[in-house]
C-alpha positions as CSV (number, residue, x, y, z in Angstrom):
1,A,61.2,38.9,-38.3
2,L,57.7,41.0,-38.6
3,A,56.1,38.3,-39.9
4,S,56.7,36.0,-36.9
5,R,56.1,38.7,-34.6
6,K,52.7,39.2,-36.1
7,M,51.8,35.6,-35.9
8,K,53.1,35.9,-31.8
9,Q,56.0,34.0,-32.3
10,L,58.3,36.2,-30.5
11,D,61.1,33.9,-30.0
12,A,61.7,33.6,-33.7
13,A,61.5,36.9,-34.4
14,R,64.2,37.9,-31.8
15,E,66.1,35.2,-33.3
16,D,65.9,36.8,-36.6
17,L,66.6,40.3,-35.3
18,K,69.5,39.0,-33.9
19,L,71.3,37.6,-36.7
20,A,70.1,40.5,-38.8
21,I,72.1,42.6,-36.2
22,I,74.9,40.6,-37.3
23,F,75.3,41.4,-40.5
24,D,74.2,45.0,-40.4
25,P,75.3,46.5,-36.5
26,D,74.4,49.7,-37.3
27,N,70.6,49.4,-38.9
28,R,68.5,51.2,-36.0
29,A,65.1,50.2,-37.4
30,V,66.7,46.6,-36.5
31,K,67.7,47.6,-32.9
32,K,64.3,49.3,-32.5
33,E,62.4,46.2,-33.4
34,L,64.6,44.2,-31.2
35,L,64.1,46.2,-28.3
36,A,60.2,46.2,-28.9
37,I,60.2,42.2,-29.0
38,K,62.2,42.2,-25.6
39,K,59.6,44.6,-24.0
40,E,56.8,42.1,-25.2
41,L,58.1,38.8,-24.0
42,E,58.8,40.7,-20.7
43,Q,55.2,41.4,-20.6
44,E,54.1,38.2,-21.6
45,K,56.4,36.7,-18.6
46,K,54.5,38.7,-16.2
47,V,51.0,37.7,-17.4
48,K,51.7,34.1,-17.1
49,K,53.3,34.7,-13.7
50,A,50.4,36.5,-12.6
51,N,47.8,33.8,-13.9
52,L,49.8,31.1,-12.3
53,A,49.7,33.2,-8.9
54,K,46.0,33.7,-9.5
55,A,45.3,30.1,-10.0
56,F,47.2,28.9,-6.8
57,S,46.3,31.5,-4.6
58,S,44.6,30.9,-1.2
59,T,42.4,34.0,-1.3
60,G,40.6,35.7,-4.0
61,S,39.2,33.7,-7.4
62,S,40.9,31.0,-9.3
63,F,40.5,30.0,-12.6
64,L,40.6,26.7,-11.6
65,Y,37.3,27.2,-10.0
66,D,35.8,28.8,-12.8
67,D,33.7,25.4,-13.4
68,K,32.2,25.7,-9.9
69,E,31.1,29.4,-10.8
70,D,30.0,28.5,-14.0
71,L,27.6,25.8,-12.3
72,E,26.2,28.0,-9.7
73,K,25.4,30.5,-12.4
74,K,23.6,28.0,-14.1
75,R,21.5,27.0,-11.3
76,A,20.5,30.3,-10.4
77,V,19.1,30.9,-14.2
78,E,17.5,27.3,-14.1
79,K,15.7,28.5,-10.5
80,K,15.0,31.9,-12.0
81,E,13.7,29.8,-15.4
82,R,11.4,27.6,-13.0
83,E,10.2,30.4,-10.9
84,L,9.3,32.5,-14.3
85,E,7.5,29.1,-15.7
86,E,5.7,28.8,-12.3
87,E,4.3,32.3,-12.4
88,K,3.1,31.7,-15.9
89,K,1.2,28.6,-14.6
90,R,-0.2,30.4,-11.8
91,E,-1.3,33.1,-14.4
92,K,-2.8,30.8,-16.5
93,R,-4.6,29.3,-13.9
94,K,-5.8,32.8,-12.8
95,A,-7.3,33.1,-16.4
96,E,-8.7,29.8,-16.7
97,W,-10.1,30.3,-13.0
98,E,-11.6,33.8,-14.0
99,D,-13.4,31.8,-17.0
100,E,-14.8,29.1,-14.5
101,C,-16.4,31.9,-12.4
102,V,-18.1,33.5,-15.4
103,Q,-19.5,30.0,-16.6
104,R,-21.0,29.2,-13.0
105,M,-22.4,33.0,-12.2
106,S,-23.7,32.6,-16.1
107,S,-25.8,29.3,-15.4
108,G,-26.8,30.6,-11.9
109,G,-24.1,29.1,-9.9
110,D,-22.1,30.9,-7.3
111,A,-18.2,31.8,-7.9
112,I,-15.6,30.4,-5.7
113,S,-12.2,31.6,-4.8
114,F,-8.9,31.2,-6.2
115,E,-7.6,28.9,-3.6
116,E,-10.8,26.8,-3.8
117,Y,-10.3,26.5,-7.6
118,E,-6.7,25.4,-7.1
119,K,-7.8,23.1,-4.2
120,E,-10.4,21.4,-7.0
121,L,-7.4,21.1,-9.4
122,E,-5.0,19.4,-7.0
123,I,-7.7,17.0,-6.1
124,K,-8.3,16.3,-9.8
125,E,-4.4,16.0,-10.4
126,E,-4.1,13.4,-7.6
127,E,-7.7,11.3,-9.0
128,E,-5.6,11.4,-12.3
129,E,-2.3,10.6,-11.2
130,K,-3.9,7.7,-9.0
131,A,-5.3,6.3,-12.4
132,R,-2.3,6.7,-14.5
133,K,-0.5,4.6,-11.8
134,K,-3.5,1.9,-11.4
135,L,-3.6,1.7,-15.1
136,K,0.5,1.0,-15.4
137,K,0.0,-1.5,-12.5
138,E,-2.7,-3.4,-14.8
139,E,-0.7,-3.3,-17.9
140,E,2.5,-4.8,-15.7
141,E,0.5,-7.4,-14.6
142,Q,-1.2,-8.1,-17.5
143,E,2.3,-8.0,-19.3
144,K,3.4,-10.7,-16.6
145,A,0.9,-12.9,-17.4
146,E,1.4,-13.0,-21.0
147,R,4.9,-13.9,-20.2
148,K,4.4,-16.6,-17.9
149,V,1.6,-18.0,-20.6
150,R,4.2,-17.7,-23.1
151,R,7.0,-19.4,-21.0
152,M,4.4,-21.9,-20.2
153,A,3.6,-22.8,-23.5
154,D,7.5,-23.2,-24.7
155,E,8.1,-25.6,-21.8
156,A,5.1,-27.7,-23.1
157,K,6.1,-27.4,-26.6
158,K,10.1,-28.6,-25.6
159,V,8.3,-31.4,-23.5
160,E,6.2,-32.4,-26.6
161,E,9.4,-32.5,-28.8
162,S,11.3,-34.6,-26.4
163,D,8.5,-37.2,-26.4
164,E,7.4,-36.9,-29.9
165,S,9.2,-40.0,-30.2
166,D,7.2,-42.3,-27.8
167,D,4.0,-44.1,-29.4
168,E,2.6,-45.1,-25.7
169,L,2.5,-43.9,-22.1
170,T,4.0,-46.2,-19.4
171,E,1.8,-47.4,-16.6
172,R,4.0,-45.3,-14.5
173,E,3.5,-42.3,-16.4
174,L,-0.4,-42.7,-16.6
175,Q,-0.3,-42.8,-12.7
176,M,1.6,-39.5,-12.7
177,L,-0.8,-38.2,-14.9
178,R,-3.9,-39.5,-12.8
179,G,-2.1,-38.0,-9.6
180,Y,-2.1,-41.1,-7.4
181,K,-0.4,-44.7,-7.0
182,K,-0.7,-48.1,-5.0
183,T,1.5,-48.5,-2.1
184,S,3.2,-52.0,-1.1
185,D,0.1,-53.1,0.9
186,G,-2.5,-52.3,-1.6
187,R,-3.7,-49.0,-0.6
188,T,-4.5,-45.9,-3.5
189,T,-3.1,-42.8,-2.2
190,S,-1.8,-39.3,-3.6
191,Y,1.2,-39.6,-6.2
192,F,3.0,-37.3,-3.9
193,S,2.4,-39.3,-0.7
194,R,5.9,-40.7,0.8
195,E,6.0,-44.5,2.1
196,Q,8.1,-45.0,5.1
197,T,10.5,-48.0,4.6
198,E,11.0,-50.8,7.3
199,E,14.4,-49.4,9.0
200,E,12.4,-45.7,9.0
201,K,9.2,-47.5,10.8
202,K,11.4,-49.3,13.5
203,L,13.4,-45.9,14.1
204,L,9.9,-44.2,14.5
205,G,8.3,-46.6,16.5
206,N,4.6,-46.1,17.3
207,I,3.3,-43.1,16.1
208,A,-0.4,-43.7,16.2
209,P,-2.2,-40.7,18.4
210,Q,-2.3,-42.0,22.0
211,R,-4.8,-41.1,24.8
212,L,-3.9,-38.7,27.5
213,E,-5.2,-39.7,30.7
214,S,-4.4,-36.6,32.6
215,A,-2.9,-33.4,31.3
216,P,-1.1,-30.6,33.0
217,A,-3.3,-27.5,33.9
218,P,-1.9,-24.6,31.9
219,Q,0.3,-22.0,33.5
220,R,0.0,-18.4,33.0
221,L,2.7,-16.2,31.9
222,D,3.5,-13.7,34.1
223,S,2.9,-10.0,31.8
224,T,5.9,-8.7,32.5
225,E,7.6,-11.8,31.2
226,S,5.3,-12.0,28.0
227,Q,6.0,-8.2,27.2
228,S,9.9,-8.5,27.5
229,S,10.0,-11.6,25.2
230,A,7.4,-9.4,22.9
231,K,10.5,-6.9,22.5
232,S,13.4,-9.4,22.5
233,T,14.3,-12.1,20.4
234,S,12.1,-15.1,19.9
235,V,11.9,-18.3,22.3
236,W,13.9,-20.5,19.4
237,N,16.5,-17.7,19.4
238,N,18.3,-18.5,22.2
239,A,22.0,-18.0,20.8
240,G,20.9,-14.7,19.8
241,T,21.5,-15.1,16.1
242,W,20.1,-12.7,13.5
243,E,16.5,-12.0,13.7
244,E,14.3,-9.2,12.2
245,K,10.9,-8.2,12.7
246,D,9.0,-6.2,10.5
247,T,7.5,-3.1,11.9
248,S,6.7,-1.0,8.7
249,D,2.6,-0.4,9.8
250,W,3.4,1.0,13.1
251,C,6.1,3.3,12.1
252,N,4.2,4.1,8.9
253,T,1.0,5.3,11.4
254,S,3.2,7.1,13.9
255,L,5.5,8.7,11.7
256,N,2.6,10.0,9.8
257,S,0.9,11.4,12.8
258,Y,4.1,13.2,14.4
259,L,4.6,14.9,11.0
260,E,0.6,16.0,10.9
261,E,0.9,17.4,14.5
262,T,3.9,20.0,13.6
263,V,2.8,23.4,14.3
264,V,4.8,26.3,15.2
265,Q,3.9,30.0,16.3
266,V,5.5,33.4,15.7
267,D,3.5,36.9,17.0
268,H,0.0,36.5,15.2
269,Y,0.7,33.9,12.8
270,T,0.5,30.4,12.8
271,G,2.6,27.7,10.9
272,K,1.8,24.0,10.6
273,V,1.9,20.8,8.2
274,Q,-1.6,20.4,6.3
275,K,-1.0,17.4,4.9
276,V,1.6,14.5,4.6
277,K,2.3,13.4,1.0
278,D,3.8,10.2,-0.9
279,L,4.9,9.0,2.3
280,S,7.0,5.8,1.6
281,G,9.4,3.5,3.0
282,D,9.9,0.5,5.5
283,A,11.1,-0.3,9.2
284,S,12.2,-3.2,11.1
285,V,13.6,-4.0,14.3
286,A,16.7,-6.3,14.0
287,F,18.7,-8.4,16.6
288,V,22.3,-9.3,16.2
289,S,24.3,-11.1,18.5
290,G,22.2,-10.4,21.4
291,K,21.7,-6.6,20.5
292,K,18.9,-4.4,19.0
293,R,19.0,-2.3,16.1
294,F,16.2,0.0,15.0
295,V,16.4,0.1,10.9
296,F,14.1,2.8,9.0
297,D,14.1,4.2,5.9
298,Y,11.5,7.1,4.6
299,N,10.9,9.8,2.5
300,A,7.7,12.2,2.6
301,S,6.6,15.5,1.3
302,L,5.0,18.0,3.4
303,K,2.4,20.6,2.4
304,Y,2.8,23.4,4.6
305,V,0.2,26.9,5.3
306,I,0.9,29.9,7.2
307,L,-2.4,31.4,9.0
308,D,-3.1,34.8,10.3
309,E,-5.2,35.8,13.2
310,G,-8.2,35.2,11.3
311,D,-7.1,31.6,9.8
312,E,-6.5,33.2,6.5
313,T,-3.6,31.7,4.6
314,I,-1.2,34.1,3.9
315,A,1.3,31.5,2.4
316,S,1.8,28.2,1.5
317,G,4.5,25.6,0.1
318,T,6.1,22.0,0.3
319,L,9.0,20.7,2.3
320,K,10.8,17.6,1.1
321,L,12.1,15.1,3.5
322,L,14.2,12.6,1.0
323,D,16.4,10.8,3.7
324,I,14.6,10.1,6.8
325,S,16.7,6.9,7.6
326,S,18.4,5.4,10.5
327,T,21.8,6.0,8.9
328,A,21.4,9.8,8.6
329,M,20.1,10.4,12.5
330,N,23.3,11.3,13.7
331,D,23.5,14.6,11.3
332,E,21.1,17.2,10.9
333,L,18.0,16.0,8.9
334,E,17.8,17.2,5.5
335,V,14.8,19.5,4.5
336,D,14.4,20.6,1.0
337,V,12.2,24.0,1.3
338,L,10.4,24.4,-2.4
339,A,9.5,27.6,-3.8
340,W,6.7,29.2,-2.4
341,K,3.3,27.7,-3.8
342,K,1.1,30.9,-2.4
343,E,4.1,33.7,-2.2
344,P,3.2,36.1,1.0
345,S,2.8,39.9,0.3
346,D,5.5,42.1,1.0
347,E,3.7,43.4,4.4
348,V,3.9,39.5,6.0
349,S,6.8,38.3,3.9
350,A,9.6,38.7,7.1
351,A,7.0,37.0,9.4
352,A,6.2,34.3,7.1
353,L,9.9,33.3,6.3
354,K,10.4,33.2,10.1
355,C,7.3,30.9,10.4
356,R,8.5,28.6,7.7
357,E,12.2,28.7,9.1
358,L,10.7,27.4,12.9
359,L,8.5,25.0,10.9
360,V,11.3,23.1,9.3
361,A,13.0,23.1,12.7
362,Q,10.0,21.8,14.3
363,V,9.6,19.4,11.8
364,R,13.1,17.9,12.6
365,S,11.9,17.7,16.2
366,Q,9.4,15.7,15.5
367,V,10.8,13.2,13.4
368,L,13.4,12.6,16.6
369,A,10.2,12.3,18.6
370,F,9.2,9.3,16.5
371,V,12.7,7.8,16.7
372,Q,12.4,7.8,20.5
373,A,8.7,6.4,20.2
374,F,9.8,3.6,17.9
375,N,12.7,2.9,20.3
376,A,10.3,2.9,23.3
377,E,7.4,0.8,21.5
378,Y,10.0,-2.2,20.3
């Protein structure tokens, strides 16, 4: 019984003690041990009951959702690590900037500000990224060309193997190689020219060009009619079946313009979108059963700055627009606010946060304005 209790096998220990009492009813040590085991069993039941109540409770924390809490903690740790990594990179750039300033001054040049140095680094990184993309594209095209050459070589080899038993080419095969043939009336023409049968000639009749004695004067189209037809289905599509018109060029330019015009003002501070980066996607207008559908799907990154009265940058960062699409316009546009690129000082932190919040709201309004302009244009 004592061994079972040590191994937390309380039910087995209780059965052993009951058996001991049967053989020795007056043994006080056995009775005391049995009473202690009963208390432990009751305590164990209480703990299990409390755990179950906690698991299915509508209030308070539950161990069923511990994985969610762990995920949130993990995300917080990852965010903190990213911020620390960004801070380390910033300190490294500052050290490199100081070295650059010393080098410029030693060679008789002028020192530059840290913001100018970061801008130069950004331009350099963009150029390197473009060069990498160009190189990758060239490699893909070269690989595609090599695959095409190999495929053509394989096909030629197959043809050669299939024809290796033939000693000479027939007259028809020679004509195919030369690229011309003779018609029934003795004319020499292209091999791909098709000669009409007598039955087809009878059905078509005389198709030789005829001189027009008098032609009706061209009629001028009414401007309203031409405009309405430009914004509806094609002339051939009288039945109103599926028809789609690509509007990507107009929408790319228009959306870029609307986003770049995003500006807000808070007290003495101004927030604005400085640059639209990585705008990609497409748009079209579809006509389905006589109804017009506006379809678009874009994503972009927006670099923004917050300026004081003297047009000095007090903060900057990046906004991510991951889903500017016709299917998501019924909900609020999702705007991902990344960490500060230039963090505001404690004195202006509250104003910068408020300015950024209004800037995000204005970005949503600008996207809605683009959608309205898109609908009006087409």
